[in-house]
Structures are given as C-alpha cells and as structure tokens.
N, C-alpha and C positions, 0 to 999 in steps of 0.2 A: 445500386441497391434500391429497395422499394422500402426501406426504413422512411426517410427525406419524405417521398410520395405517403405513406401511410398516415406519417407523421402533420403530413401538412390537411391530411383528408380530415382526421380527428380533431387536429387543432382548432378549423373552421368550423366543423359542425357544434365541437363541442364548449371549444372556448372560445368562438366567437358569435355564433347564433344562440347558447341556449348557457348563456352561463349562470342560467336560474337553477339546473341542472346539480349545481356543483355544490360542496357542502363551504360552510363557509366559518371561519374560526374566529373564539376568543382566548385571550390568555388575557389573566389579570390575575393581582398579588393576590396572595390570600395570606393565612396566618403565618406566621415565623418568614414569611419569605417565598414561602413555597406555592410556584404556579398553579393557578386552577383553568384547566383548556377545558372549552364547550365547545362540541360543536353541533352546528345545527342544521339540519338535512334537512331537504325540501317533500312534503307528503306525497303517496301515490293516488293515482283512482280510486282505490279504494278505503287508503287512509289519507285522505285530502289533507289533515292537519300534520304542521312541522315538529319535527323533533329537537329535542336541545339536548343531548348528549355531555353528561357530567364524564370525562374519563377517569374520574377517581372511582365509579360505582364499576370498572370493567378490571380493579388492577389485579394483580398477579399476585396476592392473596385469597382468589377464588378460583377454587379449581374446580370443575367440571369434569369425570372420569377421565382422572390423575393428567387432565391438562391445565395449564393456567386459563383464565375463563377466555379472553381476547383470544387466544388457540383456539380455543376450542369452538369458539364462537365462525373462526375465517375457515375452519377443517370442517363441519357439520353441514347433513344438507341443510339448503336454502329452507326450503319447505318447512323444514324444524323448528326454526328461533321465532322469538316472540318479533314482535313488527319492531322495537328498541334494539334488538340486537343486529335484526338484518340491517337496520339505519347506521349503525356500529360497520356494521363487516361492509357497508355499501363504501363507508369513507375510511377505511384500510384501505381497501381496493383500489380508490379513486386515489391516497397519498402515491398509492405503487404508480397507475399510470401516467402522474403529474413527473417520477423520474424517468418514464419512458421515453413521453415525449421531450425533453430533454438530451438524451441523448444524440451526440455528436455536435453539442452546442449549439443546439436550434435555437434560435433566437428570435423567433416569436412565441416559441413556447415559455423562454427564462423573462421576457418583457413581458407577458402576462404575467407571471407569477410572483414575479419581484416587484411588479407596482399595485397590482390589484386590493385593492381594498378585501379586508376579509381571508386576505393569503397571509399567515403570523411566519413569514418565511424571511425574514428578514434575519440576518448570521446572527447576531446575537440572540434573539429569539429560539431559530432555529439551535440553535448548541446549550440554550438554559434547559430548552426541551431535552435535548439531548439526553442531557447530565442530572435530569431529576429522574431516581427511582422511586417516586412514589406512582408517577404513570406507567403502563403499563409495558412489557418489556417488546412487544410487539411493535407496537408503537412508535417507540422511539428506535426499533430498527428500522423499520420504513421512515421515520426522520431521517439519520444515518444514512439512507441510501439517495434523498432526495438534498441531503448536502453533499453528498459527490456530484450530482446534476449542476446543483444550485450555482456553487461557488467552485467546488475544487477545482472541476474540470473547465475549467473556462481559462480564458486570458489574462495574462503571459503564458501561462504553464504550457511546459514543452516537456518530453520524454526525455530524459538524460541518459548517455548510453552509459549500462551497468560497469561495465569495462572498458577505459579507454585507451584502446589500442594508438592512438596517432597522440604524441605528444610531442611538449616544444623543449628544445634546451635553455635552460633556466637562463642566461646570459643574453640567446638572440633575440634583439627590438627588433619589430616587426617592422617591413617597406611603409611609407607613408600609400594610404588605399585611395583611389578615386571613387570608391563604391561606398557612397555616403549612403549613414545609413538617415533615413525620415524619420520622420516625426511621431514617434509613439500614438498610436490610438490612443485616444481619451475615453478612459469607460462610457458609457449614456449609461446603464445597468446598474443598480446597486452591489458592494463589492466587499470583500472582507479586508478591511483596512490595520489587519494586524499580522498581515504577515504568516498566519493560519496558526500563529508559534500555540495561542491557545487551545486550539483544536490538536494539536498535536500534543498537547499537554494532559489533554482530557482521555487522548487515545491510552498513551503511557500508562496511565492513572487505572483508566478503565477495563483495559482489556485482561490486563491481568485476574480481576475478576470475574471472566470467565460467564458474564450475564446475570451474575448472580448463582449459577449451578455449586452446587456441593456437593466433595466426595464425602465416603464414611468417615471421614476425620472432621467433618467440616471443615475443610480449609475450599478454598475452589477449587472445582476437578469437573470435567466433561467425562467424569470412567463409571460415576454411579448412575443416576437417571435427571436427565439434564429437561429440562422444559421445551416445547417447541417454541414457544418467546423466546426462551436463553439461547435459543440454538442460530435462532434468525439474526435476534441482535449480536451476536458473536461474527457472524456470515457478516455483516455490515460493517462491523469495522475491519473486520480483515479484509475487505474489499478495500475500503479505504486505506488502511495502511498500505497496501498494495500499490495502490494507485499512487501516493504522494510519496510513496518513498521512488517510485518509476518517475518523478518530478523534483526528484533531488529533497525534499524536505526529512527532518530527522537527524540532516546533516550537515556541516557547515565545512569549506572547503573540501568539499570530496577528495580532490583530485591531487590534493597537498599533503605531505610528509606530517604536517600537523594537525591533519583531520580530526575532529572531534568527534569520537564514536560513544558518549558514553549513553545518548538518547536510544543509537543500534541495541547498544548492551541491556537495555532493558526490555528493547522490542522483541530479540532474540527470545532471550526466556520465554515471555509472554505467547507468543507464538509457539518454541516448544513445548510448553506446557498442553497443547493442545492437542500435539501431535505425542505424546508422551502415555503410553498406558501397559506402561511395568508397574508390574503386579497386578492387574486384570485382566481377567478370562479375554482372548480374542479371538470373536466367532460368529460369524455372520448372520445376521437377519434380515428380516423383512418390514419390519416396523417403520412405519414412516422418520420417527428421530432416530431410528440407527442410519437411516438409510441418508437424512441429512448430517449425520453425525461425519457418517465417510466423506460426502461432498465438503464439509469441514476442511475434515484433514488433509484432505487433497486440496483445497485453494491455503493451507498452511502451508504444505509441503513446496507450494512454488513460491508463498514467500519468503519462504527459507532458504530457495536457493536464492533467491533475488539479495538476500545480504550476507551469502557466501559470495557472493560477487562482489558485493564492496570490501569482501575481503580480499580477493584476490587484485581487485583493482588498486587496495591500500598496498601489497603485499609488490606488486608494478612501481610503483609509485620508490616505496624503499630501498629496490633495486636499482631505479632510473638517477633514484637521490645519493649513492651509496657511488654508482659509477663517473657520474658527476666529479663528487669532491676526489675518489682517487685520480680521474682526470686533473683536476685541475693542482694538487698536491703533485705529481708527477712532473706538469707544464712547470710549476713553479719552484723544484726543489731538479729541475735539470734532469731526472734521473732516467733521461729517454725515451724519444718517442716508437709508440706504440707500432708504430708506420715502420721502423726502422725493421723489423723481427723478418730475416729472410727465411728462405728455403736452408733444410739445413742444420740449422741451427736455432730455428725456430722454438722447439718444445724449451732448451735450454733457455734460449732468450727472453719467452716467455715467463716460465718459472724466477728468471732472475726479478723482473719487472715485478711481478705480483706478490714474489713473497716481503718485498716492504711494505706491505699492503696489509699487512695479516689482522693488525688490528682492525680495519677497516668490515673485512667479510667475516671477521665475529662478532663484531657486533650488528652487524645487518642479519646475520643467522639467526643470532640471539632475538633481535626481531620479529624476523620471520616467523620463527616457530615456534618459541620459548616465552613469549607472553597473549596475556589475550587482546585479543583485536574486534572482533562482533558478539563472543561465546561470553559466557559468565565465567567466572570460578570456579562455578559449580558444573557445569555440563561440561566444558573443558572441548570444545571441540574444535579450539583453534591450535591447542599443544599438543594435538595425538600424535604419539608415536610408532612406524610403522610396526607392526606385530603384536599391539599391544590390544587385543578385542574384548579379553578377559576383563568385566566392568566397566568396561567403554559406553556411558552416557546415550549416547549416537546411534550407533550399533545395537544395543537391546532396545533400544526405542524402535529401530527403524525394523528389526526381525518381528518385534510385536505384532506391528501393523499388517505383515503379510497375512496373520491368520483369519483378519477379517473376507480371504478369500475373493476380492476387489479388485481387478482387472489393473486399471488407472491407478487406484492407490498403492499398490504392491510395485508395479512399475515406476510412483514416483519415489516409494519409500529406498529402492532399488539404486535407484538412482543417486538416490544422497547421500545412499551410505557410499555406494564407489568415488563419488567426491570428495567423501568425508576421507576413505583410508587412502586415496591417491592425492590428497593438495599437495604433498609436497612436488611432484613428480608436474601437478598444474604449474606451480609456477616458472619450471621451466619451457613450460607447450605455451605458455599465455608469452615470455620472451620471447620466444620462434615471430609471434604475430606482432609486437614492437616495434612502430617506426617513431624513430627521435628526428623533428625538422630544427636543421641547425643551420638551414640560409634565409638569410629576411624574405628573402622574398615566397619560399613555399611556406611560412607562418603567415604573409600578408595573404595569400591563397585562403591558407588552412581558415582563417577569421573569418575571410567573405564569405567561405563555406560554410559555417555556422549561423551566421548572419541569414544567409537566404533558407539555410531550413527554418529556422523560429517562423520570418516571414513567412513560411508557407503554410506552417502550422497554424500563426494566425488567419489565413485567407481561407482556411480546410471547413469553417462554419460557414462560411459563403458559397463555396465549393459544395456541401450537402446542400443547400437548398435551392440549389441549381441556377442559381444568377449570373447572367448573363456576363456582367461587369466583373466577375472575381476571375 
C-alpha cells in the first residue's frame, strides 16, 4: 500500500524539518469554565506577521450565504477570503491532515502529535473541546476524527466478531496450554485511562442532538436544512460510534446471555433518527449539503446493520443457553439420551423427548421475538411479526429512502428492510453456521488462535511502517 510511504514522506518533511509551518494551539479556561481556544498560524512571504485566531470569532451563530461561518470559509474560493479567514482554513486543513497521518496506527505521527508542545491533544483536552458547544461544529468534527486516530484506533483495540459462530460449551474447561502469552506491551505514548467510558457517554448524549440541527418543530432533525458544519460533526460521530462498536464498546459481556444492551438501545434510536425521513419529501438534489446527507445516511445504515448483528449474536446466545439447560435437565432427570433416537421411530422419539421441555422453548421464543433487544419500544424493530407491514417504522423509513434515487443508499435501505422482515428465518440460518466446542483440546486451540490474532493486530503498526523486525 502506498499510504505508509506517503505518510513517511509528509511526516519527515512537515513534522520533522518544517514544524514551524504547523499551527500551535493554546487552550485556556474562560469565564464559567468554558475553554478559550487560540490558534497561532505563522505568516507568509506576503504577510509575514503571524495570526492569533480566537475560535469563538468563527462560531456557528454567524452565517454567511446560508452556511455556518467556518464552513463558508472552508468551501469558498481561497483567494476571496480575508487573511484571517485563510489562516483559519489552513488550521482546519492541518487538523484533517493530522488524522490522515495517524491512519494505520502510524507510530511516528502519533508520537509527534501526542508529545509535542503546542498540540492540545491530550485525551481529556480533546474530549473537552469536542463537548464545547460554543466552538464551531466543523472544528469539533475535525477533533472527533482526530480522537479516532490518536486514541481509539490504538493498541490494544482489536475488532470483535459481530456474530460469534464459534462457541464453547459453558461446562468445558480447556486444557492447559504451552502457548504462553507474552508480556503485554507497555505503552510509551499517552493513552486513554478511562476505558473510553466518558467518550461513550458523550456520544450517547451528543449524537441524538444531531450536531445542533433542528426540524420544523424545533426538535433535533436532519430533515429541514442542516448546516455543513453540523453534517460534518454528525459524520465524525457516526464514524467514531461505528469503530468503537466494532472494538466491543457500548456493550459488556457481548456473548453472554446477561449482556447489557442499554447503551445500544440509545445508540440505535439516535442512528435511526438520521435515516428516518418519514413525513418529509424525498427527492434527489445536487446541493453539497444534500449529497453529504445521503453519505451520512449511507454510513448510518451500515452502523444499523452492525447493531442488528448484535441482535443476531444475542439470539444465538439465547438458543445455545436454552439448549444447554435442556441437555442438562435431560441428563439430570434421566429422560433418555438424544443419541438413542433410531431410524424408524425417530420422529416420535424426538417428540416425546422435547415435549417435556415446552416451557423452555416457550421462554426462548418470548426472549427471541417478543422483547426489545437493541431497538427501542418506539421503533419496535425486534418484535416485528411476519406480514405486519402497515405502520412498521423500519419498513416505512427504508421505503422513503429510495426516493433520493441514490444507488448505494437504495441498495442499503433494501438490504436492511429485507433483514428486518426475514429476521426470524435469519435465526435458523445463523444456527446452521454455529459450531459448539465441547472437547477441552478444541477449546484450548480456539483460545490460542484468539491470542495469535490479537498479537498480529498489535504488530500491524510495525508492519505498516515496513519495519524488518516485525
């Protein structure tokens, strides 16, 4: 991939030999505890004096040509901007560049941005600025993307299976392994020490506000006329949520029958509100904000699919838990062994055996299809009954999205709608792919493979940097 090479060239030229070209930042506590952010941008050959920019001078309360001031500066022809506006645009572009340089867990870039004086990128500072609503939404969007590169997409985070098709029987103890785990790498760069609980809480509280965009009724909505900066902020938050969900955040004990989906319920409702255009005309448009909105909804549909995968994973967990309970009760009460079912009387034998466990099957059915799992009561995505199309929030919202006449958005909306109406048959399809490990040796090998994957992921940063010792 050419990306590491480009990162190295830009990093050596800009971060190494020409650091004076980069903006420096000062964050001070203002009245009421609100942060005051000042950016110093070096002068140019024609304007040698440096610029001192107070971000509050570029707030979203100022609009120019129908756009928030910061977005107007970013999208206008560069030559038409005042010198201070050009300096602000340069500072925004630099933050965007910083995020690109950190892609792939690039260690050289991370070290520079996390340890260089004048870069306000300590975790708590970055999160505090993301929360500050008096700052331009566009600036907060850039910081959100930077948070992803500087702290979230870092060791020891690894992608978790969305649906775990390999499970272990709960009563099995794995064999002792000679595959000893090495000592975990001690981080040499600043890291998040809160377990990202504060970042998760912020996203769950902030995403439903949709970047400050309002609908006709004054409530949070992207269906009226959202500003460019607001859309950028929502996009950055959706990207953060998507990656953090992939890393296993927003849930605890994901593969356990006692999994906590309370945060996922709030996330599902917030993301669904992004794609919910019911009651509003859906028509194609070439306006920049309209195209951005299509892209945001496309990303949001991908995130909704990931949330539905959590539901599928939970349903598999419930089925396996029910089967274990039935098996244990059958063995304990001596109700006959399943392996005794022979040809000829098999169907009758099975019916007689399973008849005694009707209460287990009824409870499992209710858990699978008659209670909310990842969807809120308002949307009722988890309790859909086959054939009940009229008034179904998911179906109506997905059908409305096809009116924007965007190929990718239409394909994703149809895929999610089909996933919604076929969710019951999806359970049996997933169970066909499920394998349950019951032998101690198999469980040991499985755990060793998991550790090997974790170590290879940790080495990825060195592989991307083309280090021979990796």
